[in-house]
C-alpha positions as CSV (number, residue, x, y, z in Angstrom):
1,M,15.4,16.9,72.1
2,L,12.3,19.1,72.7
3,H,13.7,21.8,70.3
4,H,14.6,19.3,67.6
5,R,11.3,17.7,67.4
6,V,9.6,21.4,67.5
7,Y,12.0,22.4,64.6
8,R,10.9,19.2,62.6
9,S,7.4,20.2,62.8
10,L,7.9,23.8,61.9
11,R,9.3,22.3,58.3
12,F,5.8,20.9,57.2
13,S,3.7,23.4,55.0
14,P,0.0,24.1,55.8
15,F,-0.8,21.8,53.0
16,V,1.3,18.7,54.6
17,L,-0.2,19.1,57.9
18,A,-3.6,19.1,56.8
19,A,-2.6,15.9,54.8
20,I,-1.1,14.4,57.8
21,V,-4.3,14.9,60.0
22,C,-6.4,13.5,57.4
23,C,-4.2,10.4,57.2
24,A,-3.7,10.1,60.7
25,A,-7.5,9.9,61.2
26,A,-7.1,7.1,58.8
27,G,-4.6,5.4,60.9
28,S,-1.8,5.8,58.2
29,L,0.8,8.6,57.0
30,T,0.4,7.2,53.5
31,P,-0.7,10.1,51.0
32,S,-2.5,7.5,48.9
33,V,-4.7,6.7,51.7
34,C,-6.0,10.2,51.5
35,H,-7.0,10.0,48.0
36,G,-8.3,6.5,47.7
37,Q,-6.2,4.4,45.6
38,Q,-4.6,7.1,43.6
39,E,-0.9,7.7,43.9
40,A,0.2,10.9,45.8
41,A,1.5,13.7,43.5
42,W,5.0,13.5,42.7
43,D,6.2,16.4,44.3
44,Y,4.3,15.6,47.7
45,S,5.1,11.8,47.6
46,P,7.9,10.9,50.2
47,Y,10.6,8.7,49.2
48,R,10.5,5.1,50.4
49,V,14.2,4.6,51.4
50,L,15.5,0.9,52.6
51,V,18.8,1.1,54.5
52,W,20.9,-2.3,54.7
53,V,23.5,-2.3,57.4
54,L,26.1,-4.8,57.7
55,D,29.2,-4.9,59.8
56,T,32.1,-7.2,58.7
57,E,32.4,-8.6,62.6
58,Q,29.0,-8.7,63.5
59,T,26.0,-10.7,62.0
60,S,23.2,-8.2,63.4
61,V,23.4,-4.7,63.7
62,A,20.1,-3.3,62.7
63,P,18.2,-3.8,65.7
64,R,20.8,-1.6,67.5
65,L,21.2,1.0,65.2
66,A,17.8,1.4,63.6
67,D,16.1,3.6,66.0
68,P,18.9,6.0,66.6
69,L,19.6,6.2,62.7
70,K,16.1,7.3,61.9
71,E,16.1,10.1,64.2
72,Y,19.4,11.2,63.0
73,L,17.9,11.0,59.1
74,D,14.8,12.5,60.7
75,Y,16.4,15.8,60.9
76,D,17.1,16.4,57.4
77,F,14.2,14.1,56.1
78,S,11.4,13.9,58.2
79,A,8.8,14.7,55.8
80,L,10.5,13.4,52.6
81,W,11.5,9.9,53.5
82,R,9.8,6.7,54.9
83,V,12.6,4.9,56.3
84,D,13.0,0.9,56.9
85,V,16.6,0.0,58.5
86,Q,17.2,-3.8,58.2
87,D,20.3,-6.3,58.2
88,T,21.6,-6.7,54.8
89,P,20.1,-10.1,53.5
90,P,22.8,-13.1,53.0
91,G,23.3,-12.5,49.3
92,P,23.8,-8.9,49.3
93,R,25.9,-9.1,52.1
94,I,28.3,-11.5,50.7
95,A,28.6,-9.2,47.8
96,A,29.1,-6.0,50.0
97,L,31.5,-7.6,52.2
98,R,33.6,-8.6,48.9
99,S,33.4,-4.9,47.5
100,L,30.6,-2.2,47.5
101,E,32.3,-0.7,44.3
102,D,30.7,-3.7,42.2
103,F,27.3,-3.5,43.7
104,S,24.7,-3.6,41.4
105,Y,21.0,-4.6,40.4
106,D,22.2,-7.5,38.3
107,Q,24.5,-8.7,41.0
108,L,21.6,-8.5,43.6
109,T,19.4,-10.4,41.7
110,A,21.6,-12.7,40.4
111,A,20.2,-15.7,42.8
112,D,16.4,-14.9,41.8
113,P,14.8,-17.9,40.1
114,V,13.4,-17.4,36.7
115,L,12.1,-19.0,33.5
116,A,14.4,-19.2,30.7
117,V,12.5,-20.1,27.4
118,R,14.4,-20.5,24.4
119,K,13.7,-17.7,21.8
120,D,13.4,-20.3,18.9
121,H,10.5,-21.7,20.6
122,P,7.3,-21.5,18.4
123,D,5.3,-19.7,20.8
124,A,7.9,-17.6,22.2
125,P,6.8,-14.3,20.6
126,R,3.2,-14.9,22.4
127,I,4.9,-15.8,25.9
128,R,5.2,-12.8,28.0
129,T,4.3,-14.1,31.5
130,A,5.0,-17.6,33.8
131,N,1.1,-18.2,33.1
132,D,2.0,-18.2,29.1
133,V,4.7,-20.6,29.9
134,A,2.5,-23.1,31.6
135,A,0.0,-22.7,28.5
136,K,2.8,-23.0,25.8
137,V,5.6,-25.3,27.1
138,K,5.4,-29.0,28.0
139,R,8.5,-29.4,29.9
140,I,10.8,-27.3,32.0
141,F,14.2,-28.7,33.4
142,A,15.3,-27.8,37.1
143,T,17.5,-29.1,39.6
144,P,15.9,-30.8,42.4
145,S,17.4,-28.3,45.1
146,V,15.9,-25.4,42.8
147,V,12.8,-26.9,43.1
148,E,12.6,-27.5,46.7
149,N,13.4,-23.7,47.2
150,V,11.2,-22.3,44.9
151,L,7.8,-24.3,45.7
152,P,7.6,-23.2,49.4
153,R,8.3,-19.7,48.5
154,G,5.8,-19.7,45.9
155,A,3.2,-20.8,48.7
156,A,4.5,-18.1,51.1
157,I,3.1,-15.2,49.1
158,D,-0.3,-14.0,47.9
159,I,-0.1,-12.6,44.4
160,Q,-2.3,-10.2,42.6
161,P,-2.7,-10.2,38.8
162,T,-0.8,-7.2,37.4
163,R,-3.1,-4.6,35.2
164,A,-1.6,-6.5,31.8
165,R,-2.7,-9.8,33.2
166,W,-6.3,-8.6,33.8
167,E,-6.3,-7.2,30.3
168,Q,-5.1,-10.5,29.0
169,I,-8.0,-12.6,30.8
170,I,-10.7,-10.0,29.4
171,L,-9.6,-9.9,26.0
172,E,-9.4,-14.0,26.0
173,R,-13.0,-14.0,27.0
174,F,-13.9,-11.5,24.7
175,R,-12.4,-13.6,21.9
176,E,-14.5,-16.8,23.3
177,L,-17.6,-14.8,22.8
178,R,-16.7,-13.3,19.7
179,I,-16.9,-9.7,20.9
180,D,-15.1,-6.9,19.4
181,P,-12.7,-5.4,22.0
182,A,-12.6,-2.0,20.0
183,T,-16.4,-1.8,20.7
184,W,-15.8,-2.3,24.5
185,R,-12.4,-0.4,24.9
186,E,-13.9,2.2,27.3
187,M,-15.6,-0.3,29.5
188,T,-12.3,-2.4,29.5
189,L,-10.2,0.5,30.9
190,Q,-12.8,1.2,33.6
191,M,-12.9,-2.4,34.4
192,L,-8.8,-2.4,34.6
193,D,-9.3,0.5,36.9
194,I,-11.3,-1.3,39.1
195,L,-9.5,-4.7,39.3
196,E,-5.8,-3.2,39.7
197,G,-4.6,-3.4,43.0
198,R,-7.7,-4.7,44.9
199,K,-7.8,-8.0,47.0
200,V,-11.3,-7.9,46.9
201,V,-13.2,-7.7,43.3
202,D,-16.0,-4.8,43.3
203,I,-18.5,-6.6,41.6
204,A,-21.2,-3.9,41.9
205,A,-18.9,-1.5,40.1
206,L,-18.0,-3.8,37.4
207,R,-21.7,-4.6,36.7
208,K,-22.4,-0.8,36.9
209,T,-19.8,-0.3,34.3
210,I,-21.0,-3.0,31.5
211,E,-24.4,-2.0,32.1
212,P,-24.7,0.1,28.8
213,M,-23.1,-2.7,26.7
214,V,-25.8,-5.6,28.2
215,Q,-28.7,-3.8,27.0
216,P,-30.9,-5.3,24.5
217,E,-30.4,-3.8,21.0
218,D,-34.4,-3.6,20.6
219,E,-37.5,-5.1,22.0
220,T,-37.4,-8.5,19.9
221,P,-37.1,-11.6,22.0
222,L,-33.9,-12.7,20.2
223,A,-32.3,-9.4,21.3
224,E,-33.5,-9.8,24.8
225,E,-32.3,-13.3,24.9
226,K,-28.7,-12.3,23.6
227,A,-28.7,-9.7,26.2
228,R,-29.5,-12.1,28.9
229,T,-27.0,-14.6,27.7
230,L,-24.2,-11.7,27.4
231,R,-25.0,-10.6,31.0
232,A,-24.6,-14.3,32.2
233,E,-21.4,-14.6,30.6
234,M,-20.0,-11.6,32.1
235,E,-21.0,-12.6,35.4
236,K,-18.9,-16.0,34.9
237,L,-16.0,-13.5,34.0
238,F,-16.7,-11.5,37.3
239,E,-16.5,-15.1,39.1
240,T,-13.1,-15.6,37.4
241,F,-11.8,-12.2,38.5
242,Q,-13.1,-12.9,42.1
243,A,-11.2,-16.5,42.2
244,I,-7.9,-15.4,40.8
245,A,-7.9,-11.6,42.5
246,V,-5.7,-13.1,45.5
247,T,-4.3,-16.5,45.6
248,D,-1.0,-18.1,46.6
249,N,1.4,-19.2,44.0
250,A,1.9,-23.0,45.0
251,N,1.6,-24.0,41.4
252,L,4.1,-21.4,40.3
253,H,1.6,-19.7,37.8
254,G,0.9,-23.4,36.7
255,V,4.3,-24.6,35.7
256,K,4.9,-26.7,38.9
257,D,3.5,-29.7,37.1
258,L,5.8,-29.2,34.1
259,L,9.0,-29.3,36.2
260,V,11.3,-32.2,35.2
261,T,14.4,-33.1,37.7
262,E,15.0,-36.5,36.7
263,G,18.8,-36.6,35.4
264,F,19.4,-33.1,36.4
265,T,21.6,-33.4,39.6
266,S,23.4,-30.5,39.0
267,Q,23.1,-26.8,37.5
268,D,25.7,-28.1,34.9
269,A,23.4,-30.5,33.8
270,V,20.6,-28.3,33.3
271,L,22.6,-25.8,31.2
272,Q,24.0,-28.3,29.0
273,S,20.7,-29.5,28.3
274,W,19.7,-25.7,26.6
275,A,21.1,-26.3,23.3
276,K,19.7,-30.0,22.9
277,D,16.6,-30.6,20.7
278,G,13.5,-31.1,23.0
279,T,14.7,-28.2,25.7
280,E,11.9,-25.8,25.8
281,A,12.4,-24.1,29.1
282,L,14.8,-24.0,32.3
283,L,14.1,-23.0,36.0
284,V,17.4,-21.6,37.0
285,P,18.9,-18.3,38.8
286,R,18.6,-15.1,36.8
287,G,22.5,-14.9,36.9
288,L,22.9,-18.3,35.1
289,A,19.8,-17.5,32.5
290,T,21.8,-14.1,31.3
291,E,24.6,-16.4,30.3
292,L,22.6,-18.7,28.1
293,H,23.3,-18.4,24.2
294,D,22.7,-20.1,21.1
295,P,19.8,-19.5,21.2
296,D,19.3,-16.8,23.4
297,P,16.9,-17.0,26.4
298,K,13.5,-14.9,26.8
299,I,13.7,-14.4,30.6
300,I,10.3,-14.6,32.5
301,P,10.2,-13.9,36.1
302,I,8.0,-15.7,38.6
303,E,6.4,-14.4,42.0
304,I,7.6,-16.1,45.0
305,A,8.7,-14.9,48.3
306,D,12.1,-13.0,49.4
307,L,13.0,-12.1,45.8
308,M,15.7,-9.3,45.4
309,G,13.8,-8.0,42.3
310,A,10.7,-7.4,44.6
311,V,12.7,-5.3,46.9
312,F,13.5,-2.7,44.2
313,D,9.5,-2.6,43.3
314,R,8.7,-1.5,46.9
315,Y,11.3,1.2,47.5
316,D,12.6,4.4,45.7
317,K,16.3,4.3,47.1
318,I,18.2,1.5,48.7
319,F,21.4,2.5,50.8
320,V,24.1,-0.2,51.6
321,V,25.9,0.7,54.7
322,R,29.1,-1.2,55.1
323,I,30.7,-0.8,58.8
324,D,34.2,-2.4,59.3
325,S,34.6,-2.0,63.2
326,H,37.7,-4.3,63.9
327,T,40.2,-1.3,63.3
328,L,40.4,2.1,64.6
329,P,39.2,4.5,63.3
330,I,36.0,2.5,62.1
331,Q,35.6,2.5,58.5
332,I,32.0,3.6,56.8
333,E,31.3,2.9,53.4
334,T,28.0,3.7,51.7
335,M,26.1,3.5,48.3
336,E,22.9,4.5,46.9
337,I,21.0,2.7,44.6
338,D,18.0,4.1,42.6
339,C,15.6,1.5,42.4
340,L,13.6,2.6,39.3
341,M,16.6,3.1,37.3
342,R,18.4,0.5,39.2
343,M,21.7,2.7,39.0
344,P,24.3,2.7,41.9
345,G,25.5,6.0,43.0
346,P,29.2,7.2,44.1
347,L,30.5,5.3,46.9
348,V,30.9,7.6,49.9
349,R,33.3,6.9,52.8
350,R,33.6,8.2,56.2
351,T,35.7,7.5,59.4
352,V,34.8,8.0,63.3
353,I,36.8,7.4,65.9
354,S,34.3,5.6,68.4
355,E,31.0,3.6,68.7
356,Q,29.6,6.9,69.9
357,R,30.0,8.5,66.7
358,L,29.0,5.8,64.3
359,V,25.3,6.7,64.1
360,A,26.4,10.2,63.0
361,G,29.1,9.2,60.4
362,I,26.4,6.7,59.0
363,G,23.8,9.4,58.7
364,E,26.4,11.8,57.2
365,A,27.3,9.3,54.6
366,I,23.8,8.6,53.8
367,T,22.9,12.3,53.4
368,K,26.1,12.6,51.1
369,A,25.2,9.5,48.8
370,F,21.6,10.8,48.5
371,G,20.9,11.8,45.0
372,P,17.6,14.0,44.7
373,T,15.6,12.5,41.9
374,V,13.8,15.1,39.0
375,R,11.2,13.6,36.8
376,I,11.5,15.4,33.5
377,E,8.1,16.4,32.2
378,D,9.0,18.2,28.8
379,V,11.7,18.0,26.5
380,G,12.2,21.2,24.1
381,T,14.8,22.1,21.8
382,E,17.1,23.3,24.6
383,I,14.8,24.0,27.6
384,V,13.8,21.1,29.6
385,T,11.3,21.3,32.5
386,G,11.1,19.0,35.6
387,R,9.7,18.6,39.0
388,V,11.4,17.4,42.1
389,R,10.7,14.3,43.6
390,A,8.9,15.4,47.1
391,G,9.8,19.1,46.4
392,G,6.4,20.2,47.7
393,L,7.2,18.8,51.2
394,I,10.8,20.8,51.5
395,M,10.3,23.6,54.0
396,D,14.3,24.0,54.3
397,P,16.0,25.8,51.3
398,D,19.4,24.1,52.8
399,S,17.6,20.3,52.5
400,P,19.8,17.6,50.9
401,A,16.9,17.0,48.9
402,A,16.3,20.5,47.4
403,I,17.4,21.4,43.9
404,H,18.6,24.9,43.3
405,E,19.3,27.2,40.6
406,D,22.7,26.7,38.9
407,D,22.7,23.1,39.8
408,W,23.7,20.4,37.6
409,L,21.8,17.1,37.1
410,Q,22.5,13.9,34.9
411,P,19.5,12.5,32.9
412,A,18.6,8.8,32.8
413,L,16.0,6.8,30.7
414,R,14.0,3.7,31.3
415,K,11.9,2.3,28.6
416,D,9.4,-0.6,29.6
417,D,7.9,-3.2,27.8
418,R,4.3,-4.3,28.0
419,M,5.1,-6.3,31.1
420,G,6.5,-3.4,33.0
421,D,10.4,-4.9,32.5
422,P,12.7,-2.5,31.3
423,L,14.1,-2.9,27.6
424,I,16.3,0.2,27.9
425,L,17.9,1.2,31.2
426,E,20.4,3.9,31.0
427,K,21.9,7.2,32.3
428,L,22.8,9.4,29.4
429,D,26.5,9.7,28.6
430,W,28.0,13.0,28.1
431,S,24.7,14.7,28.9
432,Y,23.8,17.0,31.7
433,L,20.9,19.6,32.7
434,H,21.8,22.9,34.0
435,V,18.9,24.4,36.3
436,Q,18.1,27.9,34.9
437,K,15.1,28.6,37.1
438,A,13.9,26.6,40.1
439,D,10.4,27.5,41.5
440,G,9.5,25.3,44.1
441,S,9.5,21.8,42.8
442,K,9.3,23.2,39.2
443,L,12.6,23.2,37.1
444,E,13.8,24.8,34.0
445,M,16.9,23.4,32.8
446,K,19.2,23.6,29.8
447,M,20.6,20.7,28.1
448,H,24.2,20.1,27.3
449,A,24.4,16.8,25.3
450,G,27.2,15.0,23.1
451,R,24.4,13.9,20.9
452,I,21.1,15.4,19.6
453,G,18.1,13.0,20.5
454,G,19.4,11.1,23.9
455,L,16.4,12.4,25.5
456,P,13.0,11.6,23.9
457,A,10.7,14.6,23.7
458,R,7.4,12.5,23.5
459,K,5.7,11.2,26.7
460,N,4.4,7.8,27.4
461,K,3.5,5.6,30.4
462,R,6.4,3.0,29.4
463,T,9.1,5.5,29.4
464,H,10.6,7.2,32.3
465,R,12.7,10.2,31.8
466,M,14.4,11.0,35.1
467,A,17.5,13.2,36.3
468,F,19.6,12.9,39.3
469,K,21.8,15.7,41.2
470,I,25.6,15.2,40.1
471,R,27.5,13.8,43.0
472,P,31.2,14.5,42.0
473,Y,33.0,12.6,44.5
474,H,36.0,11.4,42.6
475,D,39.4,13.5,42.3
476,N,39.0,13.6,38.4
477,T,37.4,11.9,35.6
478,V,39.8,10.1,32.7
479,I,38.1,10.0,29.2
480,R,39.3,7.2,27.0
481,L,38.8,7.4,23.3
482,H,38.7,4.5,21.2
483,A,37.3,3.7,17.5
484,Q,33.9,3.1,17.0
485,K,32.9,-0.3,17.8
486,K,36.8,-1.2,18.4
487,P,37.4,-0.9,22.2
488,D,41.2,-2.2,21.6
489,E,41.8,0.5,19.2
490,P,42.7,3.8,21.2
491,L,42.6,6.8,19.5
492,Q,46.2,8.4,20.2
493,G,47.3,12.2,20.0
494,Y,43.7,13.4,19.4
495,E,43.1,17.1,20.9
496,F,40.9,18.2,23.7
497,Y,39.6,21.8,23.5
498,E,37.4,23.5,26.3
499,K,34.6,25.8,25.1
500,N,33.6,28.6,27.8
501,L,30.0,28.7,28.5
502,E,30.1,32.3,28.5
503,T,32.7,33.9,25.9
504,K,32.1,30.8,23.6
505,E,35.8,30.6,23.2
506,F,38.0,27.6,22.6
507,T,41.2,26.6,24.7
508,F,43.4,23.8,24.0
509,V,43.9,21.6,27.2
510,G,45.8,18.5,26.1
511,R,46.0,15.3,23.8
512,T,45.2,11.7,24.6
513,D,48.0,9.5,25.4
514,W,49.2,6.0,23.8
515,D,46.0,4.2,25.3
516,G,43.6,7.1,24.1
517,R,43.4,8.6,27.6
518,F,42.7,12.2,28.8
519,V,42.3,13.4,32.5
520,V,40.0,15.9,32.8
521,E,40.5,17.7,36.4
522,K,38.1,19.8,38.3
523,T,37.9,23.5,37.8
524,D,35.5,26.2,39.7
525,H,32.8,25.3,37.2
526,P,31.1,22.0,37.7
527,M,30.5,21.0,34.1
528,R,33.3,21.6,31.4
529,L,32.4,21.3,27.7
530,M,35.0,19.6,25.8
531,Y,35.5,19.1,22.2
532,V,37.7,16.4,20.6
533,K,39.5,17.4,17.6
534,N,42.0,15.8,15.2
535,G,43.5,17.6,12.0
536,G,41.3,20.6,12.8
537,A,38.2,18.9,12.3
538,I,35.7,18.5,15.4
539,L,34.7,15.0,16.0
540,A,33.0,14.9,19.4
541,R,31.1,17.2,21.7
542,L,31.8,15.7,25.2
543,P,29.8,17.7,28.4
544,C,31.9,16.3,31.5
545,V,31.5,16.7,35.0
546,P,35.0,15.8,36.5
547,G,34.5,13.6,39.4
548,Q,31.3,12.4,38.6
549,D,32.6,9.2,37.0
550,A,36.2,7.7,37.5
551,M,36.3,6.5,34.1
552,G,34.2,7.9,30.9
553,T,34.7,6.0,27.4
554,A,33.9,7.9,24.2
555,D,33.3,5.6,21.2
556,I,34.3,8.0,18.2
557,R,34.4,7.2,14.8
558,G,38.1,7.7,13.6
559,D,39.3,10.5,11.4
560,D,42.3,8.8,10.0
561,L,40.7,8.4,6.5
562,R,40.0,12.1,6.3
563,L,43.3,12.9,7.4
564,Q,44.9,10.5,4.5
565,A,42.7,12.2,2.1
566,E,43.8,15.7,3.3
567,A,47.4,14.7,3.2
568,Y,47.0,13.6,-0.3
569,I,45.1,16.7,-1.4
570,R,47.5,18.9,0.2
571,G,50.2,17.0,-1.7
572,I,48.1,17.4,-5.1
573,Q,47.5,21.2,-4.6
574,N,51.2,21.8,-4.1
575,A,52.0,19.6,-7.0
576,I,49.4,21.7,-9.1
577,I,51.1,24.9,-7.9
578,D,54.6,23.8,-8.9
579,L,53.4,22.4,-12.2
580,V,51.8,25.9,-13.1
581,A,54.9,27.6,-11.9
582,L,57.3,25.2,-14.2
583,R,54.8,25.3,-17.3
584,Q,55.0,29.0,-17.2
585,L,58.7,29.2,-17.0
586,L,59.1,26.8,-19.8
587,A,56.7,28.5,-22.0
588,A,58.6,31.9,-21.2
589,R,61.9,30.2,-22.3
590,I,60.5,28.5,-25.5
591,R,59.4,31.9,-26.6
592,L,62.3,33.6,-25.9
593,R,64.2,31.0,-28.1
594,L,61.8,31.5,-30.8
595,E,62.5,35.2,-30.9
596,K,66.4,34.6,-31.1
597,G,65.7,32.1,-33.9
598,K,67.1,29.0,-31.9
599,V,64.3,26.6,-33.1
600,E,66.2,23.4,-32.1
601,E,66.4,24.7,-28.5
602,A,62.8,25.7,-28.4
603,R,61.6,22.3,-29.7
604,E,63.7,20.7,-26.9
605,L,62.2,23.0,-24.3
606,L,58.9,22.3,-25.8
607,N,59.3,18.5,-25.7
608,A,60.3,18.9,-21.9
609,L,57.1,20.6,-21.3
610,R,55.3,17.9,-22.7
611,E,56.9,15.5,-20.3
612,Q,55.4,17.1,-17.2
613,P,52.2,15.7,-15.7
614,T,49.2,16.6,-18.0
615,Y,45.3,17.5,-16.6
616,D,44.5,13.8,-17.7
617,I,47.2,12.3,-15.8
618,L,46.2,14.0,-12.5
619,S,42.6,13.6,-13.1
620,Q,42.8,10.0,-13.5
621,D,45.0,9.6,-10.2
622,M,42.5,11.7,-8.3
623,R,39.7,9.6,-9.4
624,N,41.6,6.4,-8.3
625,K,42.5,7.8,-5.0
626,R,39.1,9.1,-4.1
627,K,37.6,5.3,-4.9
628,E,40.1,4.1,-2.5
629,M,39.1,6.5,0.3
630,E,35.1,5.7,0.2
631,T,33.6,5.1,3.6
632,N,30.2,4.2,5.3
633,N,30.5,7.4,7.4
634,R,28.7,10.1,5.6
635,Q,30.0,13.0,7.6
636,Q,33.7,12.0,7.1
637,Q,32.6,11.0,3.1
638,A,31.1,14.6,2.7
639,M,34.6,16.1,4.1
640,I,36.5,13.8,1.8
641,N,34.3,14.7,-1.3
642,Q,34.6,18.4,-0.5
643,L,38.4,18.3,-0.5
644,F,38.4,16.4,-4.0
645,D,35.8,18.7,-5.5
646,Q,37.9,22.2,-4.4
647,T,41.2,20.4,-5.8
648,R,39.3,19.4,-9.1
649,T,38.0,23.0,-9.7
650,M,41.6,24.1,-9.1
651,L,43.0,21.5,-11.5
652,V,40.4,22.6,-14.5
653,K,41.1,26.3,-13.7
654,H,45.0,26.1,-14.0
655,I,46.2,23.0,-16.1
656,D,44.9,22.8,-19.5
657,E,46.6,21.8,-22.9
658,K,45.9,25.4,-24.7
659,T,49.3,26.6,-23.9
660,I,50.9,23.8,-25.1
661,R,49.0,23.6,-28.4
662,E,49.7,27.4,-28.9
663,L,53.5,26.9,-28.4
664,E,53.6,23.8,-30.6
665,A,51.7,25.8,-33.4
666,D,54.6,28.7,-33.0
667,V,57.4,26.2,-33.0
668,A,56.1,24.7,-36.1
669,S,55.3,28.1,-37.8
670,V,58.9,29.2,-37.4
671,E,60.4,25.9,-38.5
672,G,58.2,26.6,-41.6
673,G,59.9,29.9,-41.9
674,T,57.5,32.1,-40.6
675,P,58.9,35.2,-38.6
676,Y,58.0,34.5,-34.7
677,K,55.6,37.3,-33.2
678,P,55.3,37.3,-29.5
679,P,51.9,37.4,-28.0
680,A,52.4,41.0,-26.5
681,E,53.0,42.3,-30.1
682,E,49.7,40.6,-31.3
683,E,47.9,41.9,-28.8
684,E,48.8,45.6,-29.6
């Protein structure tokens, strides 16, 4: 055990050791303590990790497993993780007992109470917080059981205003005092920095911040009186800050007095009231709120104790460990959920033959399930730079948290609204990052994407651009192609080609089946660059890591219309070639008959030539067909137009009426008694 602890200590860098000494003197190992209230640097900030454990046969296993599991994980993650091990709460436990494969953020938070405000409410655009609901709404319908559950949980916590709430309070006071917020912009930002995250408001710092703005404009009595009044009003504002800096939430942000339970004995009664006139808002579980329609709801969170959503705010990674100990060998299933992106990772399974190996089996499964996180910092045309989370704390190059050259990562994107709630939350499908250079925690990566523009180049505080190391634990990946916005229309017989990243050569690998499916198997190379073709045209570029996902779906604009156009044009072109040959043959026979003086036979052949399709007939048919094949797909329409334009040029060049007019003149001339002179003799 001694050598194990010595080894762990040797993996700290001198910088980290100095930081630990500094923090230990302050009584904490949290890096932020060493730097005031500032957040620790990304590459020196350990992951905050929560491990939920459950046994299908026992109600509580965390007290027995917590210490030995932390010790096991400490071997690989001593400087990198801050670990809590807990029994799985009742709600997540029930979900995990059903199936870990369906475990998700939405499922975990479905029971969290929220306020659902009708989007057609006159003040809906201005309602962003529960405080806004209290100010803009007159009645909120709920069942007595929900209210009885929520009120004690509100009283059980201390709440602090968010930065957005502080800013809202400041701007409201500015409007009351008729102060232009633009002139106070710099001071407002400084006040927000002082207020955010503090349980005790630093009044002295606030006074110092506003001092330049509360000075008299000149030495006149009127200016001095105006300055004194402004200073007094700001002091009242500071008192308001102090009063609301930390409070309990017994009144639920002011909505407690608006709750109406009479007549709502069940959730069905509450939900049925949604579409009725007079309904403004409901207090219901989040899972039910997301199912409301006509009108759609605006979901507003409330701050109460024991919210599942709050757990995601406190941690970076959550690992759910399910143990099935009633059979031998003991079955272990583990899944990681990234808290910022709310994304579940792959399901990792392990078996152990005895209780003595249980902790090691859980630790191995957690280590395998862990996906190191990279923050994307700069997005270029091809090169993307990023920084590895806790990369500065990694001393062992074989650490599970390390990212190396030639590794592959999958990017993900989160865009928040002003309140910090996600508007967009997605992993970028058919997009992967290939690490070209790894310098400590800094990475240079090349982007392989199915479409351009998936990863925004511009930075802002409300956009989180992340990437996670691939974990291809499935045997293969099944790609299913279907028509755009029509998942019930599979694209059958579409061809898959693989492009070699080094030689750039294309290799045919197969076609989709009757359901539009194609299985991509693993190879020696982690990522396979697949192209979808139909009729020779490239329709999609699909970078794929086989095994990363069991199933991938590609929504592709069908190419059937272009193929119809291609088939029609091919037929027209063949008809033009045949017509040119036939016209030349008939013209030669007519001239031969005229040379021999057989005028009647020449006239019959001329009539047969006139009966052949003319330029006008073919041109009109092409115009009609072109109009039938118009589409909103600009790329497809451009290809169709090109086919028709090329064929029209061919038609103009080879099919004209000049030859027929010349032959008509020759036949008429011979009928009039003039001897026929072949064209060759005239040229001579």
